[in-house]
LOMAR-945788 format. One record per atom (N, C-alpha, C): chain; atom name; x, y, z. Coordinates in steps of 0.02 Angstrom, whole numbers. Layout:
<nodes>
A,CA,X,Y,Z
...
</nodes>
This chain:
<nodes>
A,N,2382,5350,138
A,CA,2316,5376,127
A,C,2269,5345,178
A,N,2225,5385,207
A,CA,2180,5361,258
A,C,2111,5392,248
A,N,2060,5351,244
A,CA,1992,5375,240
A,C,1966,5390,310
A,N,1907,5416,313
A,CA,1875,5433,376
A,C,1812,5391,385
A,N,1795,5376,447
A,CA,1731,5342,459
A,C,1673,5384,434
A,N,1620,5353,412
A,CA,1562,5392,389
A,C,1532,5432,447
A,N,1501,5488,429
A,CA,1467,5529,478
A,C,1398,5499,490
A,N,1390,5467,547
A,CA,1327,5432,563
A,C,1305,5457,632
A,N,1241,5475,640
A,CA,1217,5494,707
A,C,1229,5437,756
A,N,1232,5451,821
A,CA,1243,5398,870
A,C,1189,5344,865
A,N,1205,5283,888
A,CA,1156,5228,882
A,C,1087,5244,909
A,N,1083,5279,966
A,CA,1017,5294,995
A,C,977,5343,953
A,N,1010,5379,907
A,CA,975,5426,862
A,C,956,5394,796
A,N,974,5330,788
A,CA,958,5293,726
A,C,897,5248,738
A,N,872,5220,684
A,CA,812,5178,686
A,C,834,5105,699
A,N,806,5076,752
A,CA,822,5006,768
A,C,783,4961,721
A,N,818,4914,689
A,CA,786,4867,644
A,C,759,4810,685
A,N,692,4805,688
A,CA,659,4753,727
A,C,588,4745,702
A,N,555,4693,725
A,CA,485,4681,707
A,C,476,4615,673
A,N,413,4597,661
A,CA,398,4531,634
A,C,425,4519,563
A,N,435,4572,525
A,CA,460,4563,456
A,C,536,4557,453
A,N,569,4566,510
A,CA,642,4562,512
A,C,664,4490,501
A,N,709,4478,453
A,CA,733,4410,442
A,C,765,4380,505
A,N,757,4315,515
A,CA,784,4281,575
A,C,859,4295,583
A,N,895,4293,529
A,CA,968,4305,530
A,C,984,4373,561
A,N,946,4424,543
A,CA,959,4492,566
A,C,941,4500,640
A,N,896,4459,666
A,CA,877,4464,737
A,C,934,4447,784
A,N,988,4421,759
A,CA,1048,4405,800
A,C,1089,4468,814
A,N,1071,4523,781
A,CA,1110,4585,785
A,C,1067,4642,810
A,N,1099,4689,842
A,CA,1068,4753,858
A,C,1089,4799,802
A,N,1044,4811,755
A,CA,1058,4849,694
A,C,1020,4915,697
A,N,1056,4970,689
A,CA,1026,5037,690
A,C,1045,5072,625
A,N,995,5096,589
A,CA,1006,5129,526
A,C,986,5202,529
A,N,1017,5243,488
A,CA,998,5314,484
A,C,928,5320,454
A,N,897,5376,466
A,CA,830,5389,438
A,C,829,5383,362
A,N,880,5411,329
A,CA,883,5407,256
A,C,890,5335,233
A,N,926,5294,271
A,CA,937,5225,252
A,C,873,5183,254
A,N,825,5201,297
A,CA,763,5163,303
A,C,705,5195,266
A,N,719,5245,224
A,CA,666,5279,187
A,C,625,5230,146
A,N,657,5179,117
A,CA,622,5129,76
A,C,568,5092,115
A,N,577,5084,180
A,CA,529,5046,221
A,C,476,5091,252
A,N,486,5156,252
A,CA,440,5201,286
A,C,397,5242,239
A,N,426,5272,190
A,CA,388,5316,145
A,C,400,5296,73
A,N,457,5318,47
A,CA,476,5303,-21
A,C,552,5298,-24
A,N,578,5259,-70
A,CA,651,5254,-75
A,C,683,5324,-82
A,N,741,5333,-52
A,CA,775,5398,-52
A,C,806,5413,-120
A,N,819,5362,-161
A,CA,852,5372,-224
A,C,928,5369,-219
A,N,954,5360,-157
A,CA,1025,5355,-146
A,C,1042,5284,-125
A,N,1084,5250,-163
A,CA,1101,5180,-150
A,C,1154,5176,-95
A,N,1133,5190,-33
A,CA,1179,5190,23
A,C,1141,5170,86
A,N,1175,5129,128
A,CA,1150,5111,194
A,C,1204,5132,244
A,N,1182,5170,294
A,CA,1227,5192,347
A,C,1199,5172,414
A,N,1242,5152,459
A,CA,1216,5136,525
A,C,1268,5102,569
A,N,1242,5071,622
A,CA,1281,5038,674
A,C,1257,4966,682
A,N,1303,4924,704
A,CA,1284,4854,716
A,C,1328,4826,772
A,N,1297,4780,810
A,CA,1333,4741,861
A,C,1291,4679,873
A,N,1319,4631,910
A,CA,1280,4571,928
A,C,1226,4590,977
A,N,1167,4561,970
A,CA,1111,4576,1014
A,C,1125,4552,1086
A,N,1166,4500,1094
A,CA,1180,4475,1161
A,C,1237,4513,1196
A,N,1265,4564,1164
A,CA,1315,4606,1196
A,C,1386,4583,1190
A,N,1398,4524,1162
A,CA,1468,4502,1157
A,C,1505,4546,1106
A,N,1570,4556,1116
A,CA,1608,4600,1072
A,C,1619,4568,1003
A,N,1627,4611,952
A,CA,1642,4583,886
A,C,1713,4556,885
A,N,1726,4509,841
A,CA,1793,4484,830
A,C,1805,4480,755
A,N,1865,4462,737
A,CA,1882,4459,665
A,C,1838,4411,626
A,N,1822,4354,656
A,CA,1781,4304,621
A,C,1709,4327,611
A,N,1686,4374,651
A,CA,1616,4397,645
A,C,1607,4453,594
A,N,1660,4482,570
A,CA,1654,4538,524
A,C,1617,4521,459
A,N,1628,4462,428
A,CA,1587,4445,370
A,C,1512,4440,386
A,N,1495,4416,446
A,CA,1425,4414,466
A,C,1394,4483,469
A,N,1430,4529,500
A,CA,1406,4598,505
A,C,1398,4629,436
A,N,1445,4616,392
A,CA,1441,4644,324
A,C,1380,4618,287
A,N,1360,4557,300
A,CA,1304,4527,264
A,C,1236,4543,296
A,N,1236,4571,357
A,CA,1174,4582,393
A,C,1138,4646,373
A,N,1172,4693,344
A,CA,1140,4756,324
A,C,1093,4745,265
A,N,1037,4782,263
A,CA,994,4778,204
A,C,1032,4803,142
A,N,1016,4778,84
A,CA,1050,4800,24
A,C,1039,4875,12
A,N,1092,4909,-7
A,CA,1086,4981,-22
A,C,1041,4994,-81
A,N,1031,4944,-123
A,CA,987,4952,-181
A,C,913,4961,-162
A,N,894,4943,-101
A,CA,824,4952,-79
A,C,803,5025,-85
A,N,849,5072,-79
A,CA,831,5142,-84
A,C,829,5168,-156
A,N,839,5123,-204
A,CA,837,5143,-274
A,C,785,5103,-313
A,N,784,5037,-303
A,CA,739,4993,-340
A,C,701,4949,-291
A,N,634,4952,-292
A,CA,597,4907,-247
A,C,610,4834,-267
A,N,624,4793,-217
A,CA,636,4722,-230
A,C,620,4683,-167
A,N,603,4620,-177
A,CA,587,4577,-122
A,C,648,4541,-95
A,N,696,4530,-139
A,CA,754,4489,-120
A,C,813,4509,-163
A,N,871,4512,-133
A,CA,932,4528,-169
A,C,984,4476,-150
A,N,981,4417,-183
A,CA,1027,4363,-165
A,C,1100,4379,-184
A,N,1144,4358,-141
A,CA,1216,4367,-150
A,C,1241,4316,-201
A,N,1279,4340,-249
A,CA,1313,4296,-297
A,C,1385,4285,-277
A,N,1415,4336,-246
A,CA,1484,4332,-223
A,C,1493,4383,-168
A,N,1529,4364,-115
A,CA,1544,4410,-60
A,C,1616,4400,-40
A,N,1653,4454,-39
A,CA,1722,4454,-16
A,C,1728,4504,40
A,N,1759,4483,95
A,CA,1770,4528,152
A,C,1845,4526,168
A,N,1876,4584,166
A,CA,1946,4591,185
A,C,1949,4616,256
A,N,1971,4573,302
A,CA,1979,4592,372
A,C,2046,4628,378
A,N,2043,4690,404
A,CA,2103,4731,407
A,C,2131,4739,478
A,N,2088,4728,528
A,CA,2110,4736,597
A,C,2061,4701,643
A,N,2085,4684,702
A,CA,2041,4655,753
A,C,2000,4712,783
A,N,1932,4707,782
A,CA,1891,4763,805
A,C,1893,4771,881
A,N,1888,4834,902
A,CA,1881,4849,974
A,C,1811,4830,995
A,N,1800,4815,1060
A,CA,1732,4800,1084
A,C,1685,4859,1070
A,N,1622,4843,1060
A,CA,1571,4895,1051
A,C,1540,4893,982
A,N,1509,4948,965
A,CA,1474,4956,901
A,C,1523,4958,843
A,N,1498,4936,785
A,CA,1533,4946,721
A,C,1493,4997,681
A,N,1527,5047,656
A,CA,1495,5099,613
A,C,1506,5077,541
A,N,1452,5076,501
A,CA,1457,5046,434
A,C,1427,5090,380
A,N,1457,5084,322
A,CA,1431,5117,261
A,C,1433,5065,205
A,N,1377,5058,170
A,CA,1372,5013,112
A,C,1344,5054,54
A,N,1378,5052,-3
A,CA,1358,5092,-61
A,C,1359,5050,-125
A,N,1312,5066,-169
A,CA,1311,5036,-235
A,C,1321,5091,-286
A,N,1369,5082,-330
A,CA,1381,5131,-383
A,C,1350,5110,-449
A,N,1345,5045,-460
A,CA,1321,5021,-525
A,C,1265,4970,-516
A,N,1211,4981,-551
A,CA,1156,4933,-554
A,C,1138,4927,-628
A,N,1159,4871,-657
A,CA,1151,4861,-729
A,C,1118,4794,-742
A,N,1062,4795,-778
A,CA,1026,4734,-796
A,C,1010,4690,-736
A,N,995,4721,-679
A,CA,976,4683,-620
A,C,1035,4661,-576
A,N,1096,4671,-599
A,CA,1155,4653,-561
A,C,1184,4715,-528
A,N,1207,4707,-467
A,CA,1237,4763,-432
A,C,1299,4742,-394
A,N,1341,4791,-381
A,CA,1397,4781,-336
A,C,1385,4826,-277
A,N,1407,4803,-218
A,CA,1399,4843,-158
A,C,1465,4842,-120
A,N,1491,4902,-106
A,CA,1553,4908,-68
A,C,1537,4928,3
A,N,1569,4895,52
A,CA,1556,4909,122
A,C,1619,4927,160
A,N,1609,4968,212
A,CA,1662,4986,259
A,C,1635,4972,329
A,N,1675,4941,371
A,CA,1658,4929,441
A,C,1712,4960,484
A,N,1693,5005,528
A,CA,1739,5043,571
A,C,1722,5027,643
A,N,1773,5018,685
A,CA,1760,5003,755
A,C,1751,5068,794
A,N,1736,5062,859
A,CA,1724,5121,900
A,C,1787,5165,909
A,N,1845,5137,895
A,CA,1907,5176,899
A,C,1920,5215,835
A,N,1876,5209,785
A,CA,1885,5245,723
A,C,1931,5210,674
A,N,1944,5145,685
A,CA,1987,5107,640
A,C,1945,5069,589
A,N,1968,5069,527
A,CA,1937,5030,475
A,C,1956,4957,488
A,N,1906,4915,505
A,CA,1922,4845,523
A,C,1905,4796,467
A,N,1863,4817,419
A,CA,1848,4772,363
A,C,1821,4811,304
A,N,1835,4785,245
A,CA,1807,4810,182
A,C,1772,4751,150
A,N,1714,4764,119
A,CA,1679,4709,86
A,C,1660,4730,15
A,N,1652,4680,-27
A,CA,1626,4690,-95
A,C,1579,4632,-108
A,N,1519,4649,-128
A,CA,1468,4599,-141
A,C,1440,4609,-211
A,N,1431,4554,-247
A,CA,1396,4554,-311
A,C,1329,4520,-296
A,N,1275,4552,-319
A,CA,1208,4526,-304
A,C,1163,4538,-364
A,N,1104,4508,-361
A,CA,1054,4514,-414
A,C,987,4533,-383
A,N,956,4582,-411
A,CA,891,4604,-386
A,C,837,4556,-411
A,N,795,4532,-365
A,CA,738,4490,-381
A,C,675,4528,-362
A,N,632,4540,-410
A,CA,570,4578,-395
A,C,510,4532,-392
</nodes>
């Protein structure tokens, strides 16, 4: 059984995450999100607990296996598009590295299916430019308002 990479517009057609409100940690990455993924920051939350986009190191170095957990943790929480919150601290993060990524961008999808009593789970997929699934992540977090 084989899944497919998410359908994401090219990086140049996505919104670059930057500016004074960007957390220091995220400034280490060139992060591009789809328009729907940044709805929470622009107008109103989309109502869909999903973040789609691209990521790479800002200095241009290629991703490696050890960097995949960093990339998985750099995306904004998918819950931002459902519930306004200031902070969503991680309680547990597991990243399964499945392959060594090819140089270039990583195409990513992060989704939350359950948000119960302030606790959420978020499942992530990281795909390299060759269309290979290079990592899967699962995060348990708590919404702080």
